[in-house]
C-alpha positions as a printed Julia matrix, in Angstrom:
336×3 Matrix{Float64}:
   0.0     0.0    0.0
   0.99    3.66  -0.33
   1.98    5.43   2.9
   3.53    8.76   3.93
   6.2     8.03   6.52
   8.49    9.97   8.85
  12.09    8.85   9.44
  12.99   10.83  12.6
  16.69    9.95  12.49
  17.25   10.81   8.82
  18.68   14.0    7.33
  16.22   16.87   6.91
  15.55   16.29   3.19
  15.0    12.55   3.73
  12.84   12.61   6.86
   9.5    12.51   5.05
   8.77   10.05   2.22
   5.71    8.74   0.38
   6.44    5.11  -0.46
   5.06    1.61  -0.89
   4.97   -0.54   2.28
   3.33   -3.85   3.16
  -0.35   -3.68   4.07
  -0.63   -4.42   7.81
  -2.46   -7.46   9.16
  -4.65   -7.06  12.26
  -3.68   -9.11  15.3
  -5.7    -9.96  18.41
  -7.66   -6.94  19.62
  -7.04   -5.04  16.36
  -9.02   -4.04  13.28
  -7.79   -3.01   9.86
  -9.3     0.25   8.61
  -9.55    1.17   4.97
  -8.74    4.86   5.23
 -11.34    7.2    3.78
  -9.7    10.47   4.79
  -6.94   11.75   7.06
  -6.35   15.27   8.32
  -3.12   17.26   8.0
  -2.26   18.91  11.31
   0.37   21.5   12.23
   1.77   18.88  14.61
   2.59   16.76  11.54
   4.52   19.72  10.14
   6.38   20.1   13.44
   7.3    16.4   13.37
   8.66   16.68   9.84
  10.59   19.84  10.76
  12.02   18.11  13.83
  10.51   20.51  16.37
   8.57   17.56  17.8
  10.13   14.12  18.26
   8.28   10.83  18.86
   8.86    9.78  22.47
   7.89    6.1   22.27
   8.65    5.11  18.68
  10.72    1.92  18.52
  10.87    1.62  14.73
  13.0     3.38  12.12
   9.95    5.05  10.6
   6.31    5.8   11.39
   3.3     6.44   9.17
   2.1     9.95  10.01
  -1.52   10.97  10.55
  -3.42   11.05  13.84
  -6.73   12.28  12.36
  -8.28    9.29  10.58
 -11.68    8.07   9.38
 -12.7     5.17   7.14
 -14.38    1.77   7.06
 -13.66   -1.43   8.94
 -11.99   -3.72   6.4
 -10.88   -6.72   8.46
 -11.11   -7.96  12.05
  -8.27   -9.46  14.01
  -8.66  -12.83  15.76
 -11.33  -12.8   18.43
 -12.43   -9.2   17.86
 -16.08   -8.53  18.65
 -18.11   -5.36  18.28
 -17.18   -3.61  15.01
 -18.4    -5.19  11.79
 -16.72   -5.19   8.4
 -18.05   -2.18   6.49
 -18.77   -0.04   9.56
 -18.01    3.66   9.09
 -15.7     4.85  11.88
 -13.18    7.39  13.04
 -10.15    6.56  15.16
  -9.16    8.06  18.47
  -5.88    9.96  18.1
  -4.11    7.81  20.65
  -4.41    5.15  23.29
  -3.19    4.36  26.81
  -1.05    1.29  27.36
   0.32    0.47  30.82
  -0.37    4.0   32.0
   1.46    5.64  29.07
  -0.34    7.66  26.38
   0.79    6.78  22.85
  -0.17    9.03  19.94
  -1.29    7.62  16.6
   0.93    8.75  13.74
   3.68    9.67  16.21
   4.49    6.72  18.45
   2.87    4.12  16.19
   1.61    4.03  12.61
  -1.18    6.44  11.69
  -3.53    7.09   8.83
  -1.59    8.76   6.03
  -1.9     5.46   4.18
  -4.38    3.31   2.31
  -4.93    1.15   5.39
  -4.38    1.65   9.13
  -4.34   -0.67  12.12
  -6.32    0.29  15.21
  -6.95   -1.23  18.61
 -10.62   -2.1   18.8
 -11.17    0.24  21.77
 -10.04    3.25  19.68
 -12.69    2.68  16.98
 -15.65    5.1   17.13
 -18.77    4.64  14.95
 -19.91    7.7   13.01
 -23.26    8.62  11.44
 -23.83    7.63   7.82
 -24.41   11.24   6.83
 -21.05   12.43   8.19
 -18.46   12.5    5.36
 -15.05   11.0    6.08
 -13.44   14.32   5.09
 -15.21   15.99   8.02
 -15.14   13.1   10.48
 -11.39   12.5   10.3
 -10.31   15.67  12.1
 -12.81   15.5   14.97
 -10.04   13.81  16.98
  -7.57   16.66  17.61
  -8.63   19.62  15.43
 -12.02   19.7   17.16
 -11.55   17.56  20.27
  -8.43   19.44  21.42
 -10.16   22.86  21.64
 -13.28   21.17  23.04
 -11.26   19.58  25.83
  -9.38   22.85  26.43
 -12.71   24.7   26.77
 -14.68   22.21  28.82
 -12.01   20.45  30.91
  -8.91   22.64  31.22
 -10.47   26.13  31.17
 -13.84   24.95  32.55
 -15.69   27.7   30.72
 -19.04   28.72  32.18
 -21.91   30.42  30.29
 -21.61   34.2   29.89
 -17.88   34.25  30.68
 -15.89   36.64  28.44
 -13.19   34.81  26.52
 -10.47   35.57  24.0
  -8.81   33.37  21.39
  -5.44   34.08  19.8
  -4.85   32.31  16.47
  -7.89   31.46  14.33
  -6.39   28.59  12.36
  -7.15   24.88  12.53
  -7.73   24.84  16.29
  -8.9    28.4   16.86
 -11.6    28.34  14.19
 -13.2    25.36  15.9
 -12.59   27.01  19.24
 -14.84   29.92  18.22
 -17.69   27.56  17.29
 -17.31   25.48  20.42
 -17.12   28.47  22.76
 -20.37   29.71  21.28
 -21.87   26.27  21.88
 -20.65   26.44  25.5
 -22.31   29.83  26.0
 -19.21   32.01  26.41
 -19.87   35.72  25.85
 -18.46   37.84  24.47
 -16.11   35.83  22.27
 -13.15   37.94  21.17
 -10.95   36.56  18.37
  -7.43   37.88  17.79
  -5.38   37.24  14.66
  -3.0    39.31  12.47
  -4.57   38.01   9.24
  -7.68   39.83   7.92
  -9.03   36.58   6.4
  -8.73   34.8    9.74
 -10.55   37.63  11.55
 -13.33   37.55   8.97
 -13.61   33.78   9.39
 -13.83   34.2   13.16
 -16.85   36.46  12.77
 -18.46   34.04  10.34
 -17.95   31.2   12.83
 -19.55   33.1   15.69
 -17.09   35.5   17.32
 -18.6    38.74  18.62
 -15.46   40.8   17.94
 -12.33   40.19  15.85
  -9.2    42.2   16.6
  -5.83   42.62  14.92
  -2.99   41.33  17.11
  -0.89   44.27  15.87
  -3.37   46.87  17.15
  -1.58   48.92  19.87
  -4.96   49.54  21.5
  -5.93   45.87  21.64
  -6.06   45.71  25.43
  -8.27   48.78  25.56
 -10.61   47.21  23.0
 -10.83   44.01  25.07
 -11.59   45.99  28.24
 -14.25   48.01  26.42
 -15.91   44.83  25.15
 -15.93   43.26  28.64
 -17.21   46.21  30.63
 -13.72   47.05  31.88
 -13.25   43.66  33.54
 -11.06   41.75  31.09
 -11.14   38.1   30.01
 -12.13   35.28  32.3
 -10.14   33.0   30.02
  -7.75   33.47  27.12
  -6.67   30.68  24.76
  -3.36   30.62  22.94
  -4.05   28.49  19.87
  -1.02   29.91  18.03
   1.84   28.7   20.21
   3.62   32.05  19.97
   5.41   33.63  22.99
   4.31   37.17  22.08
   0.69   35.99  22.0
   0.97   34.76  25.56
   2.31   38.06  26.84
  -0.45   39.95  25.05
  -3.14   37.59  26.34
  -1.97   37.87  29.95
  -2.39   41.66  29.8
  -6.02   41.14  28.8
  -6.94   38.83  31.68
  -9.38   39.75  34.42
  -8.46   39.13  38.06
  -8.38   35.34  38.56
  -8.4    34.96  34.78
  -6.75   31.92  33.29
  -4.51   31.65  30.25
  -4.77   28.24  28.55
  -1.82   27.19  26.39
  -3.05   24.98  23.56
  -0.72   25.8   20.65
   2.64   24.04  20.89
   6.0    25.77  20.95
   9.49   24.85  22.15
  10.1    28.43  23.34
  10.25   29.39  27.05
   7.1    30.49  28.86
   7.52   33.96  30.33
   5.29   36.43  32.18
   6.84   39.89  32.13
   5.03   41.34  35.13
   5.09   38.44  37.52
   4.06   40.62  40.48
   0.81   41.69  38.83
   0.15   38.09  37.71
   0.42   36.94  41.33
  -1.42   39.94  42.81
  -4.44   39.36  40.56
  -4.25   35.6   41.23
  -4.18   34.81  37.55
  -3.48   31.31  36.31
  -1.48   29.6   33.59
  -2.87   26.24  32.45
  -1.16   23.94  29.98
  -3.27   21.82  27.68
  -2.56   18.94  25.33
  -4.93   16.84  23.22
  -8.16   15.36  24.49
  -9.6    12.29  26.2
 -11.71    9.63  24.43
 -14.92   10.97  25.94
 -14.41   14.35  24.26
 -14.45   12.7   20.82
 -17.58   10.74  21.74
 -19.28   13.94  22.88
 -18.46   15.69  19.62
 -19.66   12.82  17.46
 -22.95   12.9   19.34
 -23.21   16.69  18.99
 -22.62   16.34  15.26
 -25.18   13.53  15.09
 -27.73   15.88  16.65
 -26.72   18.73  14.28
 -25.49   21.0   17.05
 -22.27   21.73  15.14
 -21.16   21.71  11.51
 -17.67   20.89  10.24
 -18.23   21.3    6.5
 -16.71   24.81   6.41
 -13.51   23.48   7.99
 -12.42   21.44   4.95
 -10.12   23.85   3.13
  -8.91   21.36   0.54
  -8.83   17.64  -0.3
  -5.65   16.19  -1.83
  -4.64   12.68  -2.87
  -2.34   10.83  -0.5
   0.46   10.95  -3.08
   0.43   14.75  -2.71
   1.06   14.67   1.04
   4.3    16.72   0.68
   2.34   19.46  -1.1
  -0.26   19.47   1.68
   2.48   19.78   4.3
   4.06   22.71   2.43
   0.69   24.46   2.08
   0.03   24.19   5.79
   3.55   25.24   6.71
   3.36   28.37   4.55
  -0.34   28.97   5.32
  -1.07   28.98   1.61
  -4.75   29.81   1.23
  -5.05   30.23   5.03
  -6.36   26.66   5.52
  -8.37   25.41   8.49
  -7.91   21.72   7.63
  -6.39   20.06   4.6
  -7.42   16.45   4.12
  -5.65   13.55   2.38
  -7.59   10.78   0.64
  -5.99    7.55  -0.61
């Protein structure tokens, strides 16, 4: 089968390859999925660049892709529950012996024609949900959902701000509206991203380069500031700007990944106002199940999130487009 694989120990120009590999065979407790679609995430770009490194990979190479949907093609010995032909998505990771392993990072993912999955990571999806939309529910949607509901613990009518309206932030706007946050203030330097934020449900969209941004946030929140601010960009300057917009006891939630130090310039004020810094990573299985159910009940729509669909063979082009933000994509999707 065709697969797009990362070789973490190789030279930069040989780290990422699309090549033919043997089709995997499901063992006990596993199912083989015929991939219908797989999302391209900024984390994949970071892996290829070398900013992120697989922690638990024991092989020379790994098939990338942690956002995967498709059909059950074959059951391993003794597997009960899923049936051949079932439409499913795959959880982005699994816990083994107390350790969380990430699909497409620590073990083979879905940038391929077929993917193996442990049976307990297989999630049925509605017939009317296209694979191109279902695939990125794990991560692109579940990560902001978990950040909002679990890490930030957003309550209705709380004023919130989001920095970075890309793949995570765009869904964050929709999900914050679903959770009842108000007002929702989106911040991004790109005019197209700010326009998208308003289309997705933000009350206000501000330019990160605006020297009066803090004043605008205070004006929109009755002089109080933000109960919660989300950094979906993973940019140090964003974090400093967001902290200055927090209300007393406000919390800054770090969702976007960066290898740069975390700094708070005015540490005294941060402590005096009892503000909080909360790190966030990924989501739990229940968050994906909640979102599938919300989609089943038509509480949320992901169709506007599909910025482009490319064949698997063009995975390098998809990676470049996301890296350079060509066309300002929310989610690019690969199909075998």
